[in-house]
C-alpha positions as CSV (number, residue, x, y, z in Angstrom):
1,M,-25.3,-113.2,-79.3
2,S,-23.3,-112.4,-76.3
3,F,-19.8,-113.8,-75.9
4,F,-20.7,-115.3,-72.5
5,K,-23.9,-116.9,-73.6
6,D,-24.0,-120.8,-72.3
7,K,-20.3,-120.3,-71.3
8,V,-19.6,-122.0,-67.9
9,V,-17.9,-119.1,-65.6
10,V,-16.6,-119.7,-62.2
11,V,-16.2,-116.7,-59.8
12,T,-14.7,-117.2,-56.4
13,G,-15.7,-115.0,-53.8
14,G,-19.1,-114.1,-55.5
15,T,-20.9,-113.0,-52.3
16,E,-19.4,-109.2,-52.2
17,G,-17.9,-106.5,-54.3
18,I,-16.2,-107.3,-57.7
19,G,-17.2,-110.8,-57.6
20,K,-21.0,-110.1,-57.0
21,A,-21.0,-107.4,-59.6
22,L,-19.4,-110.0,-62.2
23,I,-22.2,-112.6,-61.3
24,E,-24.9,-110.0,-61.8
25,K,-23.7,-109.1,-65.4
26,L,-22.8,-112.8,-66.2
27,V,-26.4,-114.0,-65.5
28,L,-27.8,-111.2,-67.7
29,L,-25.4,-112.3,-70.4
30,G,-26.6,-115.8,-70.3
31,A,-23.7,-117.4,-68.7
32,K,-23.9,-120.5,-66.5
33,V,-22.3,-119.2,-63.3
34,S,-20.9,-121.0,-60.6
35,T,-19.7,-119.3,-57.3
36,C,-18.3,-120.0,-54.0
37,G,-18.1,-118.2,-50.6
38,R,-17.6,-118.7,-46.9
39,H,-20.9,-117.3,-45.6
40,H,-23.8,-119.7,-46.1
41,D,-26.4,-117.0,-45.4
42,K,-24.9,-115.0,-48.5
43,L,-24.7,-117.7,-50.6
44,Y,-28.4,-118.7,-49.7
45,E,-29.3,-115.1,-50.7
46,L,-27.4,-115.2,-54.1
47,Q,-29.2,-118.5,-54.8
48,T,-32.7,-117.3,-53.9
49,R,-31.8,-114.1,-56.3
50,H,-31.0,-116.2,-59.1
51,V,-33.8,-118.9,-59.1
52,G,-34.8,-119.9,-62.4
53,T,-31.3,-118.9,-63.8
54,L,-28.2,-121.3,-64.5
55,F,-26.4,-120.5,-61.4
56,H,-24.8,-122.8,-58.7
57,A,-23.4,-121.6,-55.3
58,F,-21.1,-123.7,-53.3
59,A,-19.6,-123.2,-49.5
60,C,-15.9,-123.1,-49.9
61,D,-13.1,-121.4,-48.2
62,V,-10.5,-121.0,-50.9
63,G,-7.6,-121.1,-48.5
64,I,-8.6,-124.8,-47.9
65,E,-7.4,-127.3,-50.9
66,Q,-10.0,-129.9,-50.1
67,D,-12.8,-127.2,-50.3
68,C,-11.5,-126.1,-53.7
69,K,-11.4,-129.4,-55.1
70,R,-14.8,-130.2,-53.9
71,F,-16.1,-126.9,-55.4
72,I,-14.7,-127.5,-58.7
73,E,-16.1,-131.2,-58.9
74,S,-19.5,-129.7,-58.0
75,T,-19.3,-127.3,-60.9
76,I,-18.3,-130.1,-63.2
77,K,-21.2,-132.4,-61.8
78,V,-23.8,-129.4,-62.5
79,F,-22.4,-127.9,-65.7
80,G,-20.1,-130.5,-67.2
81,G,-17.1,-128.4,-67.9
82,I,-15.5,-124.6,-67.4
83,D,-14.9,-122.2,-70.0
84,I,-13.6,-119.5,-67.7
85,L,-12.1,-119.3,-64.1
86,I,-12.1,-115.8,-62.5
87,N,-10.0,-116.1,-59.2
88,N,-11.6,-113.2,-57.4
89,A,-11.7,-114.2,-53.6
90,G,-9.4,-112.1,-51.5
91,I,-8.7,-110.5,-48.3
92,S,-6.7,-107.6,-47.2
93,M,-5.0,-106.4,-44.2
94,R,-3.8,-103.1,-42.4
95,A,-1.2,-103.2,-40.0
96,L,2.6,-102.3,-39.8
97,V,5.2,-105.2,-40.2
98,K,6.5,-104.6,-36.7
99,D,3.0,-105.1,-35.3
100,V,1.4,-107.8,-37.4
101,E,1.1,-111.4,-36.1
102,L,2.5,-114.1,-38.3
103,D,-0.9,-115.8,-38.9
104,V,-2.4,-112.8,-40.3
105,I,0.3,-113.0,-43.2
106,R,-0.2,-116.7,-43.5
107,K,-4.1,-116.1,-43.7
108,V,-3.8,-113.5,-46.3
109,M,-1.4,-115.8,-48.4
110,D,-3.8,-118.7,-48.0
111,V,-6.7,-116.7,-49.6
112,N,-5.1,-114.4,-52.0
113,F,-2.4,-116.7,-53.4
114,F,-2.9,-120.3,-52.5
115,G,-6.7,-119.9,-53.2
116,A,-6.0,-119.0,-56.6
117,V,-3.6,-121.8,-57.0
118,H,-5.8,-124.4,-55.7
119,C,-8.7,-123.6,-58.0
120,T,-6.8,-122.9,-61.0
121,T,-5.0,-126.4,-60.3
122,F,-8.3,-128.3,-60.2
123,A,-10.1,-126.4,-62.9
124,L,-7.2,-126.2,-65.5
125,P,-7.8,-129.7,-67.3
126,Y,-11.6,-128.6,-67.9
127,V,-10.5,-124.9,-68.9
128,T,-7.8,-126.3,-71.2
129,E,-10.4,-128.7,-72.9
130,R,-12.4,-125.6,-74.0
131,K,-9.3,-123.6,-74.7
132,G,-10.8,-121.0,-72.1
133,T,-9.4,-118.4,-69.9
134,I,-7.9,-118.3,-66.3
135,V,-8.2,-114.8,-64.7
136,G,-6.6,-113.6,-61.3
137,I,-7.9,-110.4,-59.7
138,S,-4.7,-108.8,-58.5
139,S,-4.0,-105.1,-57.5
140,I,-1.7,-102.2,-58.0
141,A,-0.3,-103.6,-54.9
142,G,1.0,-106.5,-57.0
143,Y,3.5,-104.1,-58.8
144,R,4.1,-101.7,-55.8
145,G,4.6,-102.6,-52.1
146,L,2.3,-100.6,-50.1
147,P,2.8,-99.9,-46.3
148,G,0.3,-101.3,-43.8
149,R,-0.5,-103.9,-46.7
150,S,2.7,-106.0,-46.6
151,A,1.0,-109.3,-46.7
152,Y,-1.5,-108.1,-49.3
153,S,1.3,-106.7,-51.5
154,A,3.4,-110.2,-51.1
155,S,0.2,-112.0,-52.0
156,K,-0.4,-110.2,-55.2
157,F,3.1,-110.0,-56.1
158,A,3.2,-113.9,-55.8
159,L,-0.2,-114.1,-57.7
160,Q,1.0,-112.0,-60.7
161,G,4.3,-114.0,-61.0
162,W,2.3,-117.4,-60.6
163,L,0.1,-116.3,-63.4
164,E,2.5,-114.9,-65.8
165,A,4.5,-118.3,-65.5
166,L,1.4,-120.1,-66.4
167,R,0.4,-118.0,-69.2
168,I,3.4,-118.9,-71.0
169,E,2.9,-122.6,-70.1
170,M,-0.5,-122.7,-71.6
171,M,0.4,-120.6,-74.8
172,D,0.4,-124.0,-76.8
173,D,-2.8,-125.1,-75.5
174,D,-4.5,-121.8,-76.6
175,V,-5.7,-120.9,-72.9
176,N,-5.6,-117.2,-72.2
177,V,-4.2,-116.2,-68.8
178,M,-5.0,-112.5,-67.7
179,W,-4.5,-110.6,-64.4
180,V,-6.5,-107.6,-63.4
181,C,-5.1,-104.7,-61.4
182,P,-7.7,-102.5,-60.1
183,N,-6.5,-99.3,-58.0
184,F,-9.1,-98.6,-55.3
185,V,-12.7,-100.1,-55.8
186,S,-15.6,-99.4,-53.7
187,S,-16.3,-102.8,-51.9
188,N,-16.3,-104.5,-48.6
189,I,-12.5,-105.5,-48.8
190,R,-11.3,-102.6,-46.6
191,F,-14.1,-103.1,-44.0
192,A,-13.2,-106.8,-43.8
193,A,-9.3,-106.0,-43.8
194,L,-7.7,-107.9,-41.1
195,D,-5.9,-105.8,-38.3
196,H,-2.5,-107.0,-36.6
197,E,-4.3,-109.5,-34.8
198,G,-6.5,-110.9,-37.5
199,H,-9.7,-109.3,-36.6
200,P,-12.0,-107.4,-39.2
201,Q,-11.2,-103.7,-39.0
202,N,-15.2,-102.8,-39.7
203,E,-14.1,-99.4,-41.3
204,S,-12.4,-98.0,-44.2
205,P,-9.6,-95.5,-43.8
206,M,-10.5,-94.2,-47.5
207,D,-13.1,-92.1,-49.0
208,E,-15.2,-94.9,-50.7
209,S,-17.4,-92.5,-52.6
210,K,-14.4,-91.4,-54.7
211,M,-13.7,-94.9,-55.8
212,M,-14.4,-97.0,-58.8
213,T,-17.7,-98.9,-58.4
214,A,-17.3,-102.8,-58.3
215,E,-19.8,-102.6,-61.3
216,E,-17.5,-100.6,-63.4
217,C,-14.5,-102.8,-62.7
218,A,-16.7,-106.0,-63.5
219,Q,-17.5,-104.6,-66.8
220,Y,-13.8,-104.0,-67.5
221,I,-12.9,-107.5,-66.6
222,L,-15.5,-109.1,-69.0
223,E,-14.4,-106.7,-71.8
224,G,-10.7,-108.0,-70.9
225,I,-11.8,-111.6,-70.9
226,E,-13.7,-111.3,-74.4
227,K,-10.7,-109.4,-76.1
228,R,-8.3,-112.1,-74.4
229,K,-6.1,-109.5,-72.8
230,R,-2.9,-110.3,-71.0
231,S,-3.4,-107.9,-68.3
232,L,-5.6,-104.9,-67.3
233,I,-4.2,-101.9,-65.0
234,L,-7.5,-100.0,-64.4
235,T,-7.8,-96.0,-63.7
236,F,-5.3,-93.5,-64.6
237,T,-3.7,-93.3,-61.0
238,G,-3.1,-96.9,-61.1
239,K,-1.1,-96.8,-64.7
240,R,0.5,-93.7,-63.3
241,T,1.9,-95.5,-60.2
242,V,3.2,-98.6,-62.1
243,L,4.9,-96.4,-64.6
244,M,6.4,-94.2,-62.0
245,N,7.5,-97.2,-59.9
246,K,9.3,-98.5,-63.1
247,L,11.1,-95.4,-63.9
248,F,11.5,-93.5,-60.8
249,P,11.4,-96.1,-57.9
250,S,13.3,-94.0,-55.2
251,L,10.8,-91.0,-56.0
252,T,7.7,-93.3,-55.9
253,D,8.8,-94.4,-52.4
254,K,8.6,-90.8,-51.0
255,L,5.2,-90.3,-52.7
256,V,3.6,-93.5,-51.4
257,H,5.2,-92.6,-47.9
258,K,3.4,-89.1,-48.2
259,F,0.0,-90.7,-49.2
260,Y,-0.1,-93.2,-46.4
261,F,1.6,-91.5,-43.5
262,D,1.0,-88.3,-41.5
263,K,3.7,-87.2,-38.9
264,G,4.9,-90.9,-38.7
265,K,1.6,-92.4,-38.3
266,L,0.0,-94.8,-40.8
267,V,-3.3,-92.9,-41.6
268,K,-4.6,-94.7,-44.7
């Protein structure tokens, strides 16, 4: 029998990328899935796709505290509890610090950090009751600040620190807390990344075809949840970056600069 059979799994940001891939796998594994997103049309599409399954969709902006409260309350009303919460909803940005408007930084922090704080806070009593799992989808940018992604890096550093503290606090309650750090995953996040004024960029500066697929990433996450892992750093490049940043930070500064800049211009 599947580990996820009949478990209530909450996935924020389930209409795109990793979140959507997680939902597809969880439904096949017999989980009771609850998800949220900002776009009613995409939620409706998901709901239609999963008619006849134990699936719940709710319109929610995780950056808004009361939206998250209503989302978790609706999940409890439908399913009666929560076994696993996957804080997946996220947004990126691409702009230099000297150019970016402060509202862009606030928006990224609201979604990536406070979104996870909001949902986790409201779901925690129910996850604790079932000795379940809290997951945060972070990034290599949570270990290494990346140029052009200052707010994104800040949000992921904050998320990982918060989850690490929470992990220790929840040990006596037998609740597992895990954070996942993919490297580059082929998804909509770069197309939706905010520019310096907060507008979606609608293009990716990367070669998406060479990245890990969202489906592969989702599989690693589910395996990590089942094994009650502490953290996951995905891909060899990601592990190498984290290790080099720890051992040779100044050299890593130069390598990161070389990767992202060409003749003083941000190109990736």
